[in-house]
VOFILO-778176 format. One record per residue: residue in three letters; chain; x, y, z of N, C-alpha, C, O in turn. Coordinates in nm, 4 decimals. Each point is the difference from the previous one (the first is absolute). Layout:
N
{site 'Ala'; 'A'; {X; Y; Z}; {X; Y; Z}; {X; Y; Z}; {X; Y; Z}}
...
This chain:
157
{site 'Met'; 'A'; {2.3626; 0.5068; -1.1182}; {-0.1175; -0.0962; 0.1251}; {-0.0541; 0.0975; 0.0359}; {-0.0987; -0.0389; 0.0625}}
{site 'Arg'; 'A'; {0.1023; 0.1719; -0.0631}; {-0.0702; 0.0935; 0.0629}; {-0.1389; 0.0029; -0.0919}; {-0.1159; 0.0008; 0.0416}}
{site 'Lys'; 'A'; {0.1514; 0.0003; -0.1456}; {-0.1540; -0.0027; -0.1110}; {-0.0521; -0.0814; 0.0327}; {-0.1041; 0.0283; 0.0592}}
{site 'Ile'; 'A'; {0.1387; -0.1827; -0.0741}; {-0.0383; -0.1040; 0.0247}; {-0.1052; -0.0059; 0.1474}; {-0.1201; -0.0262; 0.0062}}
{site 'Asn'; 'A'; {0.1894; 0.0513; 0.0728}; {-0.0653; 0.0223; 0.1484}; {-0.1092; 0.1055; 0.0038}; {-0.0991; -0.0173; 0.0709}}
{site 'Ala'; 'A'; {0.1164; 0.1387; -0.1536}; {-0.1222; 0.0825; -0.0145}; {-0.0966; -0.0698; -0.0587}; {-0.1186; -0.0087; 0.0317}}
{site 'Leu'; 'A'; {0.1804; -0.0435; -0.1245}; {-0.1089; -0.0751; -0.0890}; {-0.1231; -0.1292; 0.0544}; {-0.1198; -0.0211; -0.0191}}
{site 'Ile'; 'A'; {0.2200; -0.0365; 0.0868}; {-0.0553; -0.1313; 0.0738}; {-0.1320; 0.0666; 0.1236}; {-0.1169; -0.0347; -0.0165}}
{site 'Phe'; 'A'; {0.1523; 0.1220; 0.1244}; {-0.0287; 0.0846; 0.0902}; {-0.1205; 0.0671; -0.0397}; {-0.1025; -0.0176; 0.0658}}
{site 'Thr'; 'A'; {0.1037; 0.1092; -0.1885}; {-0.1092; 0.0483; -0.1007}; {-0.0910; -0.1126; 0.0133}; {-0.1026; 0.0074; 0.0675}}
{site 'Val'; 'A'; {0.1359; -0.1039; -0.1263}; {-0.0933; -0.0793; -0.0668}; {-0.1065; -0.0621; 0.1227}; {-0.1136; -0.0389; -0.0269}}
{site 'Gly'; 'A'; {0.1583; 0.0378; 0.1329}; {-0.0236; -0.0590; 0.1226}; {-0.0923; 0.1142; 0.0256}; {-0.1141; -0.0457; -0.0059}}
{site 'Leu'; 'A'; {0.1106; 0.2006; 0.0372}; {-0.0558; 0.0805; 0.0297}; {-0.1207; 0.0137; -0.1201}; {-0.1027; 0.0348; 0.0583}}
{site 'Leu'; 'A'; {0.0839; -0.0459; -0.1681}; {-0.0865; -0.0477; -0.1032}; {-0.0845; -0.1093; 0.0413}; {-0.1170; -0.0019; -0.0383}}
{site 'Ser'; 'A'; {0.1658; -0.0950; 0.1166}; {-0.0789; -0.1106; 0.0298}; {-0.1164; 0.0269; 0.0577}; {-0.1098; -0.0388; -0.0400}}
{site 'Phe'; 'A'; {0.1311; 0.1042; 0.1329}; {-0.1313; 0.0709; 0.0803}; {-0.1094; 0.0717; -0.0572}; {-0.0923; 0.0559; 0.0592}}
{site 'Leu'; 'A'; {0.1160; -0.0652; -0.1915}; {-0.1302; 0.0948; -0.0815}; {-0.0710; -0.1013; -0.0578}; {-0.1177; 0.0223; -0.0281}}
{site 'Leu'; 'A'; {0.1859; -0.1754; -0.0054}; {-0.0632; -0.1208; -0.0035}; {-0.0786; -0.0965; 0.0864}; {0.0390; -0.0101; 0.1163}}
{site 'Pro'; 'A'; {-0.1438; -0.0630; -0.1538}; {-0.1084; -0.0664; 0.0975}; {0.1302; -0.0733; 0.0813}; {0.0770; -0.0738; -0.0615}}
{site 'Phe'; 'A'; {-0.0608; 0.1030; 0.2096}; {0.0382; -0.1193; 0.0953}; {-0.0546; -0.1037; 0.0251}; {0.0704; -0.1009; -0.0006}}
{site 'Met'; 'A'; {-0.2311; 0.0870; 0.0352}; {-0.0410; -0.0826; 0.0088}; {-0.1295; -0.0316; -0.0034}; {-0.0624; 0.1016; 0.0308}}
{site 'Glu'; 'A'; {0.0094; -0.1666; -0.0466}; {-0.1538; -0.0832; -0.0386}; {-0.0849; -0.0282; 0.0965}; {0.0039; -0.1213; 0.0205}}
{site 'Val'; 'A'; {-0.0830; 0.1777; 0.0527}; {-0.1074; -0.0512; 0.1236}; {-0.1216; -0.0975; -0.0978}; {-0.0574; 0.0457; -0.0989}}
{site 'Ser'; 'A'; {0.0422; -0.1501; 0.1398}; {-0.1223; -0.0482; -0.0797}; {-0.0566; -0.1114; 0.0972}; {0.0508; -0.0525; 0.0991}}
{site 'Cys'; 'A'; {-0.1813; 0.0330; -0.1652}; {-0.0681; -0.0859; 0.1326}; {-0.1150; -0.1043; -0.1306}; {-0.0991; 0.0308; -0.0661}}
{site 'Gly'; 'A'; {0.1952; -0.1814; 0.0836}; {-0.0461; -0.0915; -0.0942}; {0.0858; 0.0482; -0.1527}; {0.1154; 0.0427; 0.0030}}
{site 'His'; 'A'; {-0.1794; -0.0557; -0.1065}; {0.0617; 0.0572; -0.1010}; {-0.0219; 0.1770; -0.0554}; {0.0413; 0.0524; -0.1034}}
{site 'Asn'; 'A'; {-0.1040; -0.0052; 0.1923}; {-0.0560; 0.1536; -0.0216}; {0.1304; 0.0761; 0.0797}; {0.0439; -0.0208; 0.1131}}
{site 'Ala'; 'A'; {-0.0013; 0.1144; -0.2147}; {0.0755; 0.0994; 0.0469}; {-0.0949; 0.1010; 0.0686}; {-0.1055; 0.0556; -0.0303}}
{site 'Leu'; 'A'; {0.1969; -0.0566; 0.1451}; {-0.1012; 0.1540; 0.1439}; {0.0964; 0.1013; -0.0446}; {-0.0651; 0.0905; -0.0524}}
{site 'Met'; 'A'; {0.1936; -0.0641; 0.0493}; {0.0477; 0.0794; -0.0420}; {0.1673; -0.0217; -0.0562}; {0.0625; -0.1060; -0.0031}}
{site 'Val'; 'A'; {-0.0238; 0.2187; -0.0314}; {0.1518; -0.0168; -0.0343}; {0.0617; 0.1484; 0.0567}; {-0.0414; 0.1128; -0.0268}}
{site 'Val'; 'A'; {0.1355; -0.1457; 0.0996}; {0.0674; 0.1073; 0.0639}; {0.1511; 0.0073; -0.0279}; {0.0722; -0.0993; -0.0085}}
{site 'Thr'; 'A'; {-0.0247; 0.2478; -0.0070}; {0.1194; 0.0150; -0.0645}; {0.0919; -0.0019; 0.1084}; {-0.0422; -0.0080; 0.1153}}
{site 'Gly'; 'A'; {0.1888; 0.0160; -0.1459}; {0.0897; 0.0539; 0.1042}; {-0.0181; 0.1471; 0.0802}; {0.0335; 0.0242; 0.1160}}
{site 'Lys'; 'A'; {-0.0770; 0.0383; -0.1829}; {-0.0258; 0.1538; 0.0169}; {-0.1171; 0.0144; 0.0853}; {-0.0162; 0.1046; 0.0630}}
{site 'Gln'; 'A'; {-0.0475; -0.1785; -0.0574}; {-0.1618; 0.0213; 0.0532}; {0.0615; -0.1125; 0.1829}; {-0.0397; 0.0181; 0.1151}}
{site 'Leu'; 'A'; {0.1412; -0.1211; -0.1671}; {0.0141; -0.0602; 0.1271}; {0.0809; 0.0880; 0.0925}; {0.0050; -0.0040; 0.1229}}
{site 'Val'; 'A'; {0.0725; 0.1039; -0.2276}; {0.1064; 0.1150; 0.1508}; {-0.0823; 0.0948; 0.0370}; {0.0084; 0.0478; 0.1131}}
{site 'Thr'; 'A'; {-0.1066; -0.0032; -0.2083}; {-0.0804; 0.1172; 0.0151}; {-0.0949; 0.0014; 0.0663}; {-0.0379; 0.1073; 0.0468}}
{site 'Gly'; 'A'; {-0.0477; -0.2543; -0.0151}; {-0.1253; 0.0104; 0.0275}; {-0.1453; -0.0103; -0.1081}; {0.0065; 0.0763; -0.0963}}
{site 'Phe'; 'A'; {-0.0947; -0.1364; 0.1027}; {-0.0783; 0.0115; -0.1037}; {-0.1571; -0.0029; 0.0300}; {0.0090; 0.0287; 0.1193}}
{site 'Ser'; 'A'; {-0.1146; -0.0394; -0.1358}; {-0.1382; -0.0008; 0.0575}; {-0.0477; -0.0876; -0.1188}; {0.0523; 0.0089; -0.1111}}
{site 'Ile'; 'A'; {-0.1594; -0.0983; 0.1410}; {-0.0788; -0.0477; -0.0694}; {-0.1535; -0.0054; 0.0023}; {-0.0444; -0.0085; 0.1145}}
{site 'Ser'; 'A'; {-0.0244; 0.0106; -0.1873}; {-0.1458; -0.0116; 0.0057}; {-0.1114; -0.0603; -0.0607}; {0.0010; -0.0211; -0.1212}}
{site 'Ala'; 'A'; {-0.1038; -0.0111; 0.1965}; {-0.0954; -0.1261; -0.0441}; {-0.0987; 0.0661; -0.0270}; {0.0127; 0.1053; 0.0625}}
{site 'Pro'; 'A'; {-0.1420; -0.1034; -0.1418}; {-0.0998; -0.0170; 0.0083}; {-0.0844; -0.0262; 0.0956}; {0.0021; -0.1186; 0.0328}}
{site 'Arg'; 'A'; {-0.1015; 0.2073; 0.0446}; {-0.0697; -0.0554; 0.1197}; {-0.1139; -0.1337; -0.0199}; {-0.0516; -0.0745; 0.0833}}
{site 'Asp'; 'A'; {0.0377; 0.0837; -0.2558}; {-0.1101; -0.0748; -0.0107}; {0.0833; -0.1273; -0.0164}; {-0.0720; -0.0933; 0.0357}}
{site 'Lys'; 'A'; {0.2068; 0.0429; -0.0787}; {0.0834; -0.1107; -0.0054}; {0.0284; -0.0640; 0.1679}; {0.0410; -0.1146; 0.0185}}
{site 'Ile'; 'A'; {-0.0642; 0.1887; 0.0672}; {-0.0010; -0.0590; 0.1469}; {-0.1067; -0.0570; 0.0607}; {-0.1141; 0.0379; -0.0267}}
{site 'Ser'; 'A'; {0.1347; -0.1187; 0.1000}; {-0.1100; -0.0849; 0.0745}; {-0.0919; 0.0855; 0.0694}; {0.0487; 0.0806; 0.0794}}
{site 'Pro'; 'A'; {-0.1891; -0.0842; -0.0972}; {-0.1024; 0.0462; 0.0579}; {0.0515; 0.0339; 0.1773}; {0.0046; 0.1191; 0.0307}}
{site 'Pro'; 'A'; {0.0234; -0.1992; 0.0531}; {0.0253; 0.0015; 0.1485}; {0.0953; 0.1676; -0.0054}; {-0.0302; 0.0935; 0.0741}}
{site 'Thr'; 'A'; {0.1332; -0.0883; -0.1665}; {0.1210; 0.1096; 0.0316}; {-0.0174; 0.1167; -0.0551}; {0.0655; 0.1021; 0.0207}}
{site 'Arg'; 'A'; {-0.2220; -0.1288; -0.1450}; {0.0030; 0.1270; -0.0851}; {-0.0633; 0.1273; 0.0878}; {-0.1005; 0.0110; 0.0703}}
{site 'Glu'; 'A'; {0.1618; 0.0405; -0.0919}; {-0.0507; 0.1464; 0.0597}; {-0.0834; 0.1312; -0.1128}; {0.0028; -0.0106; -0.1226}}
{site 'Glu'; 'A'; {-0.0465; 0.0846; 0.1691}; {-0.0513; 0.1001; -0.0906}; {0.1455; 0.1124; -0.0711}; {0.0829; 0.0166; 0.0895}}
{site 'Gly'; 'A'; {-0.0491; 0.0434; -0.1987}; {0.0678; 0.0655; -0.0230}; {0.0400; -0.0355; -0.1382}; {-0.0675; -0.0605; -0.0834}}
{site 'Gly'; 'A'; {0.2269; 0.1228; 0.0685}; {0.0673; -0.0366; -0.1462}; {0.0880; -0.1293; 0.0171}; {-0.0307; -0.0745; 0.0931}}
{site 'Pro'; 'A'; {0.1456; 0.0375; -0.1799}; {0.0207; -0.1267; 0.0278}; {0.0988; 0.0164; 0.1344}; {0.0473; 0.0974; 0.0586}}
{site 'Met'; 'A'; {-0.0419; -0.2128; -0.0437}; {0.1046; -0.0358; 0.1566}; {0.1519; 0.0051; -0.0812}; {0.0349; -0.0438; -0.1096}}
{site 'Glu'; 'A'; {0.0381; 0.1192; 0.2177}; {0.1667; 0.0266; -0.0489}; {0.0829; -0.0809; 0.1369}; {-0.0288; -0.0086; 0.1194}}
{site 'Arg'; 'A'; {0.1288; -0.0369; -0.1913}; {0.1202; -0.0514; 0.1151}; {0.0901; 0.0467; -0.0487}; {0.0270; -0.0068; -0.1199}}
{site 'Lys'; 'A'; {0.0588; 0.0832; 0.2359}; {0.0940; 0.0562; -0.0506}; {0.1109; -0.1558; 0.0926}; {-0.0245; -0.0695; 0.0985}}
{site 'Phe'; 'A'; {0.1381; 0.0744; -0.1919}; {0.1400; -0.0430; 0.0283}; {0.1405; 0.0652; 0.0175}; {0.0786; -0.0184; -0.0929}}
{site 'Lys'; 'A'; {-0.0478; 0.0721; 0.1706}; {0.1010; 0.0690; 0.0312}; {0.1340; -0.1189; -0.1008}; {0.0056; -0.1173; -0.0371}}
{site 'Gly'; 'A'; {0.0977; 0.2660; 0.0297}; {0.1219; -0.0749; -0.0519}; {0.0465; -0.1115; 0.0858}; {-0.0689; -0.0247; 0.0990}}
{site 'Asp'; 'A'; {0.1841; -0.0528; -0.1230}; {0.0638; -0.1026; 0.0341}; {0.1756; 0.0220; 0.0536}; {0.0821; 0.0169; -0.0902}}
{site 'Lys'; 'A'; {-0.0359; -0.0182; 0.2262}; {0.0835; 0.0372; -0.0108}; {0.0854; -0.0540; -0.0395}; {0.1075; 0.0552; 0.0231}}
{site 'Tyr'; 'A'; {-0.1019; -0.1764; -0.0954}; {0.1189; -0.0781; -0.0668}; {-0.0294; 0.0370; -0.0926}; {0.0929; 0.0723; -0.0360}}
{site 'Ala'; 'A'; {-0.2130; -0.0717; -0.0812}; {0.0139; 0.0963; -0.1016}; {0.0796; 0.1654; -0.0349}; {0.0455; 0.0401; -0.1071}}
{site 'Arg'; 'A'; {-0.0512; 0.0284; 0.2380}; {0.0540; 0.1097; -0.0192}; {0.1447; -0.0189; 0.0734}; {0.0428; 0.1124; 0.0260}}
{site 'Ala'; 'A'; {0.0438; -0.2093; 0.0149}; {0.1324; -0.0240; 0.0469}; {0.0560; -0.0607; -0.1528}; {0.1076; 0.0387; -0.0457}}
{site 'Val'; 'A'; {-0.1993; -0.1438; -0.0304}; {0.0447; -0.0536; -0.1481}; {0.0492; 0.1613; -0.0728}; {0.1093; 0.0477; -0.0303}}
{site 'Ala'; 'A'; {-0.2399; -0.0019; 0.0230}; {0.0452; 0.1460; -0.0943}; {0.1056; 0.0940; 0.0320}; {0.0555; 0.0683; -0.0861}}
{site 'Ala'; 'A'; {-0.0228; -0.0638; 0.2306}; {0.0570; 0.0957; 0.0349}; {0.1873; -0.0788; -0.0229}; {0.1004; 0.0570; -0.0426}}
{site 'Leu'; 'A'; {-0.1137; -0.1753; 0.0821}; {0.1287; -0.0668; -0.0534}; {0.0024; 0.0286; -0.1359}; {0.1076; 0.0510; -0.0314}}
{site 'Leu'; 'A'; {-0.1964; -0.0663; -0.0751}; {0.0563; 0.0401; -0.1154}; {0.0497; 0.1377; -0.0510}; {0.0888; 0.0151; -0.0838}}
{site 'Val'; 'A'; {-0.1628; 0.0897; 0.1501}; {0.0647; 0.0937; -0.0115}; {0.1481; 0.0559; 0.0316}; {0.0865; 0.0682; -0.0551}}
{site 'Val'; 'A'; {-0.1072; -0.1337; 0.1706}; {0.1460; -0.0009; 0.0928}; {0.1260; -0.0768; -0.1062}; {0.1132; 0.0464; -0.0143}}
{site 'Ala'; 'A'; {-0.1615; -0.1635; -0.0479}; {0.0981; -0.0608; -0.1085}; {0.0527; 0.0899; -0.1124}; {0.1180; 0.0152; -0.0314}}
{site 'Leu'; 'A'; {-0.2491; 0.0541; -0.0355}; {0.0030; 0.0765; -0.0800}; {0.1005; 0.1265; 0.0181}; {0.0700; 0.0378; -0.0939}}
{site 'Leu'; 'A'; {-0.0685; 0.0074; 0.1858}; {0.1114; 0.0950; 0.0585}; {0.0975; -0.0306; 0.0200}; {0.0977; 0.0650; -0.0372}}
{site 'Val'; 'A'; {-0.0891; -0.1941; 0.1145}; {0.1462; -0.0205; 0.0491}; {0.0726; -0.0503; -0.1467}; {0.1206; 0.0186; -0.0161}}
{site 'Gly'; 'A'; {-0.2094; -0.0879; -0.0960}; {0.0696; -0.0783; -0.0810}; {0.0521; 0.1436; -0.1468}; {0.0871; 0.0044; -0.0869}}
{site 'Leu'; 'A'; {-0.1801; 0.0732; 0.1246}; {0.0414; 0.1227; -0.0994}; {0.1294; 0.1121; 0.0748}; {0.0917; 0.0500; -0.0652}}
{site 'Phe'; 'A'; {-0.1126; -0.0317; 0.1985}; {0.1363; 0.1165; 0.0728}; {0.0790; -0.1004; 0.0401}; {0.0966; 0.0229; -0.0728}}
{site 'Leu'; 'A'; {-0.0639; -0.1260; 0.1410}; {0.0857; -0.0321; 0.0540}; {0.0893; -0.0849; -0.0527}; {-0.0450; -0.0806; -0.0814}}
{site 'Lys'; 'A'; {0.1525; 0.0772; 0.1043}; {0.1566; -0.0565; -0.1154}; {0.0355; -0.1469; 0.0691}; {0.0282; -0.0315; 0.1156}}
{site 'Tyr'; 'A'; {-0.0470; -0.0680; -0.2775}; {0.0182; -0.1043; 0.0563}; {0.1770; -0.0602; 0.0265}; {0.0884; 0.0493; -0.0700}}
{site 'Pro'; 'A'; {-0.0504; -0.1665; 0.1851}; {-0.1331; -0.1174; -0.0035}; {-0.0712; 0.0375; 0.1212}; {-0.0856; -0.0813; 0.0349}}
{site 'Leu'; 'A'; {0.1009; 0.1905; 0.0418}; {-0.0590; 0.0392; 0.1296}; {-0.1930; -0.0132; -0.0306}; {-0.0748; -0.0631; 0.0747}}
{site 'Ala'; 'A'; {0.0334; 0.1327; -0.1897}; {-0.1283; -0.0209; -0.0761}; {-0.0346; -0.1254; -0.0119}; {-0.1195; -0.0225; 0.0195}}
{site 'Ser'; 'A'; {0.2074; -0.0939; -0.0532}; {-0.0822; -0.1354; -0.0362}; {0.0190; -0.0418; 0.1084}; {-0.1189; -0.0252; 0.0198}}
{site 'Tyr'; 'A'; {0.1658; -0.0052; 0.0705}; {-0.0574; -0.0349; 0.1489}; {-0.0775; 0.0669; 0.0810}; {-0.0062; -0.0384; 0.1168}}
{site 'Ile'; 'A'; {-0.0567; 0.1324; -0.1514}; {-0.0678; 0.0429; 0.0658}; {-0.1458; -0.0168; -0.1063}; {-0.1067; -0.0110; 0.0604}}
{site 'Leu'; 'A'; {0.1038; 0.0099; -0.1555}; {-0.0943; -0.0478; -0.0388}; {-0.0146; -0.1175; -0.0339}; {-0.1032; -0.0302; -0.0598}}
{site 'Ala'; 'A'; {0.2000; -0.0669; 0.0877}; {-0.0400; -0.1580; 0.0174}; {-0.1093; -0.0198; 0.1323}; {-0.1111; -0.0520; 0.0106}}
{site 'Val'; 'A'; {0.2221; 0.1355; 0.1017}; {-0.1132; -0.0081; 0.1210}; {-0.1462; 0.0460; -0.0024}; {-0.0867; -0.0625; 0.0610}}
{site 'Ile'; 'A'; {0.0585; 0.1826; -0.1389}; {-0.1230; 0.0719; -0.0050}; {-0.0711; -0.1473; -0.0793}; {-0.0727; -0.0695; 0.0710}}
{site 'Ser'; 'A'; {0.0961; 0.0272; -0.2153}; {-0.0699; -0.0774; -0.0467}; {-0.0559; -0.1206; 0.0964}; {-0.1153; -0.0410; -0.0129}}
{site 'Val'; 'A'; {0.2041; -0.0116; 0.1087}; {-0.0046; -0.0965; 0.0893}; {-0.1296; 0.0533; 0.0940}; {-0.0922; -0.0788; 0.0211}}
{site 'Ala'; 'A'; {0.0884; 0.2021; 0.0294}; {-0.0928; 0.0314; 0.1254}; {-0.1129; 0.0224; -0.0914}; {-0.1086; -0.0479; 0.0329}}
{site 'Gly'; 'A'; {0.1223; 0.1428; -0.1919}; {-0.1352; -0.0179; -0.0912}; {-0.0761; -0.1139; -0.0101}; {-0.1222; 0.0003; 0.0150}}
{site 'Gly'; 'A'; {0.2194; -0.1440; -0.0513}; {-0.0859; -0.0850; -0.0501}; {-0.0518; -0.0731; 0.1509}; {-0.1008; -0.0706; -0.0045}}
{site 'Ala'; 'A'; {0.1646; 0.0876; 0.1222}; {-0.0856; -0.0594; 0.1007}; {-0.0942; 0.0993; 0.0423}; {-0.0731; -0.0594; 0.0792}}
{site 'Ala'; 'A'; {0.0391; 0.1653; -0.0878}; {-0.0863; 0.1051; 0.0370}; {-0.1394; -0.0948; -0.0784}; {-0.1056; -0.0549; 0.0312}}
{site 'Leu'; 'A'; {0.1766; 0.0773; -0.1295}; {-0.0953; -0.0463; -0.1192}; {-0.0984; -0.1652; 0.0215}; {-0.1137; -0.0400; -0.0254}}
{site 'Leu'; 'A'; {0.2290; -0.0101; 0.0813}; {-0.0853; -0.1336; 0.0076}; {-0.0592; 0.0194; 0.1088}; {-0.1115; -0.0520; 0.0002}}
{site 'Leu'; 'A'; {0.1554; 0.1393; 0.1543}; {-0.1208; 0.0049; 0.1077}; {-0.0771; 0.0149; -0.0620}; {-0.0681; -0.1015; -0.0148}}
{site 'Leu'; 'A'; {0.0303; 0.1997; -0.0471}; {-0.1264; 0.0596; -0.0925}; {-0.0626; -0.0876; -0.0268}; {-0.0935; -0.0353; 0.0718}}
{site 'Arg'; 'A'; {0.1215; -0.0177; -0.1679}; {-0.0806; -0.1440; -0.0650}; {-0.0439; -0.1249; 0.1159}; {-0.0919; -0.0735; -0.0359}}
{site 'Ser'; 'A'; {0.1406; 0.0531; 0.1427}; {0.0059; -0.0610; 0.1126}; {-0.0964; 0.0447; 0.0630}; {-0.0832; -0.0781; 0.0462}}
{site 'Lys'; 'A'; {0.0698; 0.2364; -0.0268}; {-0.1263; 0.0520; 0.1176}; {-0.1059; -0.0083; -0.0687}; {-0.1034; -0.0388; 0.0543}}
{site 'Ile'; 'A'; {0.1060; 0.0747; -0.1932}; {-0.1074; -0.0114; -0.0987}; {-0.0645; -0.1051; 0.0028}; {-0.1193; 0.0049; 0.0298}}
{site 'Leu'; 'A'; {0.1821; -0.1277; -0.0603}; {-0.0812; -0.1463; -0.0330}; {0.0063; -0.0166; 0.1901}; {-0.0592; -0.1016; 0.0366}}
{site 'Gln'; 'A'; {0.0900; 0.1436; 0.0220}; {-0.0632; -0.0288; 0.1564}; {-0.1045; 0.0581; 0.0239}; {-0.0923; -0.0765; 0.0280}}
{site 'Arg'; 'A'; {0.0695; 0.1779; -0.0277}; {-0.1485; 0.1142; -0.0079}; {-0.1130; -0.0563; -0.0856}; {-0.1151; 0.0148; 0.0410}}
{site 'Ala'; 'A'; {0.1377; -0.0786; -0.1571}; {-0.0960; -0.0460; -0.0985}; {-0.0368; -0.1639; 0.0869}; {-0.1184; -0.0304; 0.0141}}
{site 'Ala'; 'A'; {0.1942; -0.0347; 0.0222}; {-0.0087; -0.1131; 0.0493}; {-0.1178; 0.0022; 0.1108}; {-0.0938; -0.0782; 0.0158}}
{site 'Glu'; 'A'; {0.1395; 0.2222; 0.0725}; {-0.0950; -0.0179; 0.1247}; {-0.1133; 0.0686; -0.0392}; {-0.1051; -0.0631; -0.0114}}
{site 'Arg'; 'A'; {0.1092; 0.2083; -0.0162}; {-0.1272; -0.0035; -0.0618}; {-0.0809; -0.0059; -0.1007}; {-0.1066; 0.0616; -0.0028}}
{site 'Gly'; 'A'; {0.1482; -0.1351; -0.0888}; {-0.0991; -0.0644; -0.1168}; {-0.0128; -0.1564; 0.0309}; {-0.0301; -0.0831; -0.0857}}
{site 'Ala'; 'A'; {0.0584; 0.0528; 0.2260}; {-0.0704; -0.1284; -0.0108}; {-0.0092; -0.0999; -0.0940}; {-0.1060; -0.0621; -0.0074}}
{site 'Gly'; 'A'; {0.2165; 0.0297; -0.0811}; {0.0282; -0.0677; -0.1308}; {-0.0831; 0.0445; -0.1077}; {-0.0131; -0.0641; -0.1044}}
{site 'Phe'; 'A'; {-0.0386; 0.1640; 0.1265}; {-0.0846; 0.0638; -0.1515}; {0.0698; 0.0837; -0.0352}; {-0.0333; 0.0362; -0.1129}}
{site 'Ile'; 'A'; {0.1398; 0.0317; 0.1611}; {0.0796; 0.0758; -0.1402}; {0.1424; -0.0301; 0.0455}; {0.0756; -0.0305; 0.0922}}
{site 'Ala'; 'A'; {-0.0956; 0.0675; -0.2520}; {0.1462; -0.0065; -0.0482}; {0.0900; 0.0945; -0.0374}; {-0.0534; 0.0966; -0.0546}}
{site 'Val'; 'A'; {0.1752; -0.0907; 0.0653}; {0.0689; 0.0990; 0.0048}; {0.1074; -0.0799; -0.1442}; {0.0276; -0.1200; -0.0009}}
{site 'Arg'; 'A'; {0.0171; 0.2184; -0.1072}; {0.0824; -0.0620; -0.0731}; {0.0735; 0.1512; -0.0570}; {-0.0494; 0.1067; -0.0366}}
{site 'Phe'; 'A'; {0.1937; -0.1573; 0.0496}; {0.1121; 0.1077; 0.0146}; {0.0052; 0.0521; -0.1954}; {-0.0022; -0.0852; -0.0888}}
{site 'Arg'; 'A'; {0.0076; 0.2055; 0.0669}; {0.0101; -0.0293; -0.1699}; {0.1153; 0.0805; -0.0187}; {0.0717; -0.0033; 0.1000}}
{site 'Glu'; 'A'; {-0.0243; 0.0796; -0.1982}; {0.1068; -0.0061; -0.1252}; {0.0864; 0.1286; 0.0889}; {0.1208; -0.0052; 0.0236}}
{site 'Gly'; 'A'; {-0.2176; 0.1253; 0.0207}; {0.1084; 0.0652; 0.1082}; {0.0869; -0.0515; 0.1389}; {0.0981; 0.0533; 0.0519}}
{site 'Tyr'; 'A'; {-0.1645; -0.1647; -0.0162}; {0.0421; -0.0551; 0.1084}; {0.1819; -0.0612; -0.0705}; {0.1142; 0.0329; 0.0318}}
{site 'Trp'; 'A'; {-0.1666; -0.1276; -0.1313}; {0.0812; -0.1114; -0.0223}; {0.0864; 0.1053; -0.0836}; {0.1149; -0.0407; 0.0172}}
{site 'Ile'; 'A'; {-0.1105; 0.1168; -0.0717}; {0.1166; 0.1391; -0.0657}; {0.0728; 0.0052; 0.1093}; {0.0970; -0.0756; 0.0053}}
{site 'Leu'; 'A'; {-0.1147; 0.1323; 0.0669}; {0.0201; 0.0708; 0.1431}; {0.0732; -0.0898; 0.0539}; {0.1173; 0.0238; 0.0286}}
{site 'Leu'; 'A'; {-0.1659; -0.1237; -0.0096}; {0.0770; -0.1123; 0.0546}; {0.1339; -0.0355; -0.0717}; {0.1064; 0.0045; 0.0618}}
{site 'Gly'; 'A'; {-0.1130; -0.0385; -0.1878}; {0.1149; 0.0136; -0.0781}; {0.0777; 0.1223; -0.0093}; {0.1226; -0.0106; 0.0041}}
{site 'Val'; 'A'; {-0.1512; 0.0723; -0.0105}; {0.1399; 0.1422; 0.0200}; {0.0541; 0.0017; 0.1388}; {0.1217; 0.0162; 0.0086}}
{site 'Phe'; 'A'; {-0.1771; -0.0275; 0.0813}; {0.0843; -0.0390; 0.1215}; {0.0731; -0.1291; 0.0096}; {0.0941; -0.0024; 0.0794}}
{site 'Ala'; 'A'; {-0.1273; -0.1284; -0.1611}; {0.0716; -0.0946; -0.0157}; {0.1142; 0.0361; -0.1221}; {0.1055; -0.0621; -0.0127}}
{site 'Leu'; 'A'; {-0.1413; 0.1563; -0.0594}; {0.1188; 0.0050; -0.0883}; {0.1092; 0.1443; 0.0418}; {0.1158; 0.0115; -0.0402}}
{site 'Gly'; 'A'; {-0.1874; 0.0852; 0.1270}; {0.0935; 0.0707; 0.0463}; {0.0870; -0.0861; 0.0881}; {0.1218; 0.0065; -0.0161}}
{site 'Phe'; 'A'; {-0.1786; -0.0959; 0.1187}; {0.1038; -0.0623; 0.0655}; {0.1325; -0.0651; -0.0984}; {0.1148; 0.0437; 0.0084}}
{site 'Leu'; 'A'; {-0.1431; -0.1202; -0.0720}; {0.0973; -0.0614; -0.0967}; {0.0888; 0.0659; -0.1002}; {0.1020; -0.0445; -0.0527}}
{site 'Leu'; 'A'; {-0.1668; 0.1700; 0.0357}; {0.0845; 0.0866; -0.1011}; {0.0861; 0.0638; 0.0529}; {0.1032; 0.0335; -0.0581}}
{site 'Asn'; 'A'; {-0.1446; 0.0085; 0.2385}; {0.1279; 0.0290; 0.0886}; {0.0710; -0.0841; 0.0430}; {0.1092; 0.0517; 0.0237}}
{site 'Leu'; 'A'; {-0.1096; -0.1327; -0.0049}; {0.0743; -0.0823; 0.0960}; {0.0809; -0.1038; -0.1242}; {0.0799; -0.0762; 0.0544}}
{site 'Leu'; 'A'; {-0.0850; 0.0632; -0.1780}; {0.0927; -0.0368; -0.0811}; {0.1316; 0.1100; -0.0047}; {-0.0069; 0.1229; -0.0020}}
{site 'Pro'; 'A'; {0.1390; -0.2166; 0.0008}; {0.1071; 0.0463; 0.0437}; {0.0525; 0.0540; -0.1648}; {-0.0259; -0.0620; -0.1032}}
{site 'Arg'; 'A'; {0.0844; 0.1581; 0.1090}; {0.0262; 0.1035; -0.1597}; {0.1324; 0.0240; 0.0244}; {0.0449; 0.0453; 0.1052}}
{site 'Arg'; 'A'; {0.0304; -0.0818; -0.2224}; {0.0810; -0.0140; -0.0505}; {0.0932; 0.1413; -0.0966}; {-0.0447; 0.0453; -0.1054}}
{site 'Lys'; 'A'; {0.1287; -0.0138; 0.1471}; {0.0250; 0.1408; -0.0562}; {0.0656; -0.0445; -0.1020}; {0.0543; -0.1096; 0.0141}}
{site 'Gly'; 'A'; {-0.0402; 0.1814; -0.1460}; {0.0658; -0.0058; -0.1191}; {-0.1192; -0.0979; -0.1169}; {0.0323; -0.0219; -0.1168}}
């Protein structure tokens, strides 16, 4: 069971390298954000000639910085803890802890999604759409699988 848990939560950590969400306006994709970028923060830049004339200033491209999200950092930390618990603690105690971590990670992931969708609705005025991509869905599946596998009763023999 240790190897299975290690594999599951390693896949979860690797899913942070995949696209997590796509921000678009209409049918035009504006940006794709990975899970790693959500944790560490990122910046985007747009050429000044693409910005409407009243906000145009002299100089290079306009840059906007985004801080890392606390829920994304919590999810990443929970994955690291789950991996360590799965590798080093003895079962059945490890199973119960991993089930709780999986629930907490899934909840943090759903809170992250809710927060992002709410911000897009408030600031995007209906023009900005956010679509969650494979990294997000794989990670949600990792937490669901981690919960189910660690709650199943084990028979001896």
